[in-house]
C-alpha positions in Angstrom: -16.8 -20.1 12.8 -19.1 -21.3 15.6 -16.9 -24.4 15.9 -13.8 -22.2 16.4 -15.3 -20.5 19.5 -15.9 -23.8 21.4 -13.4 -26.3 20.0 -9.9 -26.1 21.5 -6.8 -26.5 19.5 -4.7 -29.5 20.6 -1.9 -30.1 18.1 -0.3 -33.6 18.1 3.4 -33.9 18.6 4.0 -34.3 14.9 1.8 -31.3 14.1 3.6 -29.1 16.7 7.0 -30.2 15.3 5.9 -29.2 11.8 4.5 -25.9 13.0 7.6 -25.0 14.9 9.8 -25.9 11.9 7.7 -23.6 9.7 8.0 -20.8 12.2 11.8 -21.2 12.7 12.8 -21.7 9.1 14.1 -18.4 7.7 13.0 -19.4 4.2 9.4 -19.9 5.2 6.8 -17.6 3.6 5.7 -14.9 6.0 2.0 -15.8 5.8 2.8 -19.4 6.6 4.8 -18.3 9.6 1.9 -16.1 10.8 -0.6 -19.0 10.5 1.7 -21.4 12.3 2.2 -18.9 15.1 -1.6 -18.6 15.5 -2.1 -22.3 15.9 0.9 -22.7 18.3 -0.4 -19.9 20.6 -3.9 -21.5 20.5 -2.4 -24.9 21.2 -0.6 -23.4 24.2 -3.9 -22.6 25.7 -4.1 -18.9 24.8 -7.6 -17.4 24.3 -8.8 -15.7 21.2 -8.0 -12.2 22.5 -4.6 -13.3 23.8 -3.7 -14.8 20.5 -4.8 -11.7 18.6 -2.5 -9.6 20.8 0.4 -12.0 20.6 0.3 -12.3 16.8 -1.1 -8.9 15.8 -3.8 -10.6 13.7 -7.4 -9.6 13.5 -10.3 -11.7 15.0 -11.5 -12.9 11.5 -8.0 -14.0 10.6 -7.5 -16.0 13.8 -10.9 -17.6 13.3 -10.2 -18.5 9.7 -7.0 -20.4 10.4 -8.5 -21.9 13.6 -11.2 -23.5 11.5 -8.8 -24.5 8.7 -6.5 -26.3 11.1 -9.4 -28.2 12.7 -10.6 -29.2 9.3 -7.4 -30.0 7.4 -4.5 -29.9 9.9 -1.2 -28.3 9.1 -1.5 -28.9 5.4 -4.6 -26.6 5.4 -2.4 -23.7 6.5 -0.1 -23.9 3.5 -2.5 -23.0 0.7 -5.0 -20.3 -0.2 -8.4 -20.9 -1.6 -8.4 -19.5 -5.2 -10.6 -16.4 -5.5 -13.2 -16.1 -8.2 -12.0 -14.2 -11.2 -13.7 -10.9 -11.6 -15.8 -10.3 -14.6 -15.6 -7.2 -16.8 -18.4 -4.8 -15.6 -19.1 -3.5 -19.1 -18.6 -4.8 -22.6 -15.9 -3.3 -24.8 -18.4 -1.8 -27.2 -20.1 -0.1 -24.3 -16.7 1.2 -23.1 -16.1 2.8 -26.5 -19.6 4.2 -26.5 -19.1 5.7 -23.1 -15.8 7.3 -24.1 -17.3 8.8 -27.2 -20.2 10.1 -25.2 -18.0 11.6 -22.6 -16.1 13.5 -25.3 -19.3 14.8 -26.9 -21.2 18.0 -25.9 -23.1 17.5 -22.6 -27.0 17.6 -22.4 -28.6 21.0 -22.9 -29.6 21.2 -19.2 -26.0 20.6 -18.0 -22.6 22.2 -18.4 -20.7 18.9 -18.4 -21.2 15.2 -18.2 -21.4 13.4 -14.9 -21.0 9.7 -14.1 -24.7 9.5 -13.2 -25.7 11.2 -16.5 -23.4 8.9 -18.6 -24.7 5.8 -16.8 -28.3 6.9 -17.4 -27.7 7.6 -21.1 -26.1 4.2 -21.6 -28.7 2.4 -19.5 -26.3 0.9 -16.9 -25.5 1.4 -13.2 -23.3 4.2 -12.0 -21.0 1.7 -10.4 -20.5 0.0 -13.8 -19.1 3.1 -15.4 -17.2 4.3 -12.4 -13.5 4.7 -13.1 -13.8 4.2 -16.9 -13.4 8.0 -17.8 -10.5 8.3 -15.4 -8.8 5.2 -16.8 -9.0 6.6 -20.3 -7.7 10.1 -19.2 -11.0 11.8 -19.4 -12.2 14.3 -16.8 -15.4 15.9 -17.9 -15.8 17.7 -14.6 -12.6 19.7 -15.1 -11.9 22.7 -17.3 -8.5 24.2 -18.0 -8.0 27.7 -19.3 -5.7 28.9 -22.1 -5.1 32.0 -24.1 -3.1 32.1 -27.4 -1.6 35.5 -28.1 -2.9 37.2 -31.3 0.1 39.6 -31.3 1.5 39.5 -34.9 4.9 40.5 -33.5 4.9 37.7 -30.9 8.1 36.1 -32.0 10.0 39.4 -32.0 8.7 40.4 -28.6 9.6 37.1 -27.1 13.1 37.3 -28.3 13.4 40.9 -27.1 12.1 40.2 -23.5 13.9 36.8 -23.0 17.1 38.4 -24.3 16.9 41.0 -21.6 16.5 38.3 -18.9 19.1 35.9 -20.2 21.7 38.3 -21.6 21.1 41.8 -20.2 23.1 44.8 -21.7 26.3 45.7 -19.9 26.2 48.4 -17.2 22.4 48.6 -17.5 19.5 47.8 -15.1 16.7 45.5 -16.2 13.4 46.1 -14.4 10.1 44.2 -14.6 7.2 46.5 -13.7 3.5 46.1 -13.4 0.4 46.9 -11.2 -1.6 44.6 -9.0 -5.0 46.2 -9.1 -8.2 45.8 -7.0 -6.6 44.5 -3.9 -9.5 44.3 -1.4 -9.2 44.9 2.3 -11.6 42.2 3.4 -12.7 41.9 7.0 -15.2 39.6 8.7 -18.5 40.5 10.2 -17.6 38.6 13.4 -14.4 37.7 15.2 -12.9 34.4 13.8 -12.5 31.4 16.2 -8.9 30.2 16.5 -7.6 26.8 15.3 -7.4 24.0 17.9 -6.6 20.4 17.8 -9.0 18.5 15.5 -10.7 21.7 14.4 -9.5 24.3 11.8 -9.9 28.1 12.2 -13.4 29.1 11.5 -14.8 32.4 10.3 -18.0 33.9 9.1 -19.1 33.1 5.6 -19.7 36.8 4.8 -17.1 39.5 4.7 -16.9 43.2 5.2 -15.3 45.3 2.4 -13.0 48.0 3.7 -11.9 49.5 0.4 -9.5 48.7 -2.4 -5.9 49.7 -3.3 -3.4 49.2 -6.1 0.2 48.1 -5.8 2.7 49.4 -8.3 5.8 47.2 -8.2 9.2 47.0 -10.0 11.4 44.0 -9.7 15.2 44.4 -10.3 16.0 41.3 -12.4 19.6 41.2 -11.2 18.9 41.3 -7.5 15.3 40.2 -7.2 14.5 43.2 -4.9 11.2 44.9 -5.3 10.3 48.6 -5.2 6.6 49.1 -4.4 4.2 51.9 -4.1 0.5 51.9 -3.0 -1.8 54.1 -5.0 -5.5 54.7 -5.2 -5.6 54.7 -9.0 -3.3 53.4 -11.8 -3.3 56.1 -14.4 -0.3 57.4 -16.4 0.2 60.1 -13.8 0.7 57.5 -11.0 2.8 55.3 -13.3 5.3 58.2 -14.1 5.5 59.1 -10.5 6.3 55.5 -9.7 9.1 55.5 -12.3 10.6 58.6 -10.6 10.5 56.6 -7.3 12.3 53.6 -9.0 15.0 55.9 -10.4 15.9 57.4 -7.0 18.0 54.4 -6.0 19.8 54.2 -9.4 22.9 56.1 -10.4 22.0 59.0 -12.7 22.7 58.3 -16.4 22.4 54.5 -16.0 20.5 52.8 -18.9 17.2 51.3 -17.6 15.3 48.7 -19.6 11.8 48.1 -18.3 9.6 45.1 -19.2 6.0 46.0 -19.3 2.6 44.7 -20.4 0.4 46.5 -22.9 -2.1 48.3 -20.6 -3.0 51.9 -21.7 -1.3 53.7 -18.8 2.1 52.3 -20.1 1.6 53.6 -23.6 -0.3 56.9 -23.3 0.8 60.2 -24.9 2.0 61.5 -21.4 4.3 58.4 -21.1 5.7 58.9 -24.6 6.5 62.5 -23.9 8.2 61.5 -20.6 10.4 59.0 -22.5 11.6 61.7 -24.8 12.9 63.7 -21.8 14.3 60.5 -20.2 16.3 58.9 -23.0 18.1 56.5 -20.6 14.8 54.6 -20.2 13.7 52.0 -22.7 10.4 50.1 -22.6 10.1 46.5 -23.8 6.5 45.3 -24.1 5.5 41.7 -23.6 3.3 40.2 -26.4 -0.4 40.8 -26.1 -2.1 38.3 -23.7 1.3 37.2 -22.5 1.9 39.2 -19.3 3.1 35.9 -17.7 6.4 36.8 -19.3 6.7 39.7 -16.9 9.0 38.6 -14.1 7.2 40.7 -11.4 4.1 38.5 -11.9 5.9 35.8 -9.9 6.2 38.2 -7.0 2.5 39.1 -7.2 1.7 35.4 -7.1 3.7 34.8 -3.9 2.2 38.0 -2.3 -1.3 36.7 -3.0 -0.6 33.2 -1.7 1.5 34.0 1.3 0.0 37.3 2.6 -3.3 38.2 1.0 -5.1 34.9 0.7 -7.1 34.1 3.9 -6.0 37.4 5.5 -8.4 39.6 7.5 -8.0 43.3 7.3 -10.2 45.5 9.4 -9.2 48.7 7.5 -7.6 49.7 4.3 -4.6 51.1 6.1 -4.1 47.7 7.7 -4.0 46.0 4.3 -1.6 48.6 2.9 0.7 48.1 5.9 0.7 44.3 5.4 1.7 44.6 1.8 4.5 47.1 2.6 5.7 44.8 5.3 5.7 41.9 3.0 7.8 43.8 0.4 10.3 44.8 3.1 10.5 41.2 4.3 11.0 39.9 0.8 13.9 42.4 0.1 15.6 41.5 3.3 15.2 37.7 3.2 13.9 36.2 0.0 15.2 38.4 -2.8 17.0 36.3 -5.5 18.2 37.1 -9.0 15.5 36.3 -11.5 16.3 33.3 -13.7 14.5 32.6 -17.0 14.5 28.9 -18.1 12.3 28.6 -21.1 13.9 28.8 -24.6 12.3 31.4 -26.9 12.1 28.9 -29.8 10.0 26.6 -27.5 7.6 29.4 -26.7 7.2 30.3 -30.3 6.7 26.7 -31.3 4.0 26.3 -28.6 2.4 29.6 -29.8 2.2 28.3 -33.4 0.7 25.0 -32.3 -1.9 26.9 -30.3 -3.0 28.8 -33.4 -3.0 25.7 -35.4 -5.3 23.9 -32.9 -7.6 27.0 -32.9 -7.8 26.9 -36.7 -8.5 23.2 -36.8 -11.2 23.6 -34.1 -12.8 26.4 -36.1 -12.8 24.4 -39.3 
């Protein structure tokens, strides 16, 4: 490289003719055109910096082909020096041993395997094992959750609930109802600093608890609109009062089918007595540990992501007002008929496979 900085490029007439031909030929390889352009600019008396700006090439690249041309002429621009073939960083038997180790229980002092721990156990460098677990689809640092319903009537309940979503009874209203409990009105101990260019919004690491509330919500499957009520507690008493609120906007005598989960306020003696006096109401319970089948859960998820997460509430009333405002905005702008897409037989098949895997794991 030292020679490149002091030795000027002076192409002969024949070399310049070849370089210009390479540059002008539409069939020339792009990298050959770039190299020819570097030499032509240098041959015209341009400096290193001027050649870099004219060609868009980096300083090491210009130096490399400057040196190559001085040493080998135009022919030196038309080939690349073969690179050394990489060698496998770890033997195949070591790879198999690492995969088996990563799938085994972690050391007693740790909750999961790390690359450093795997490398130490195998007696190799961390850089040697880097990427091998990922390449083989193993992620020891991640844990996913699952829950297989133990409801013996799972198949019947799935058919019942999905049937309501997909083929609701004529002249009836299908409602999905549930409670979102323990909604905390979290404030901050100091005023947050606003976001600016290159710096996100910042806030104190500690929070101030201003109380909790509970949202009772009912989603009309046909319209997607939500009826909500904020309550301090979620007992059978509050649940029945909420059902009376839901019925206010429905024509008297209309058949109402309500999808619910299995919490005790939905199945108490008071609720059963109320159902006897309100024969136009029918409850349909989701399988145990399968509240994800309740359509209103999707609304709760959007509420959490879009309004509650990262929000700052300086009082409980402020939190309640924000939730009520979100419901009003949803009904006016975002309400859509609920559409169920999963087939009941697929859900039942997945449920059976889950139980089979649990039995195999236990044995």
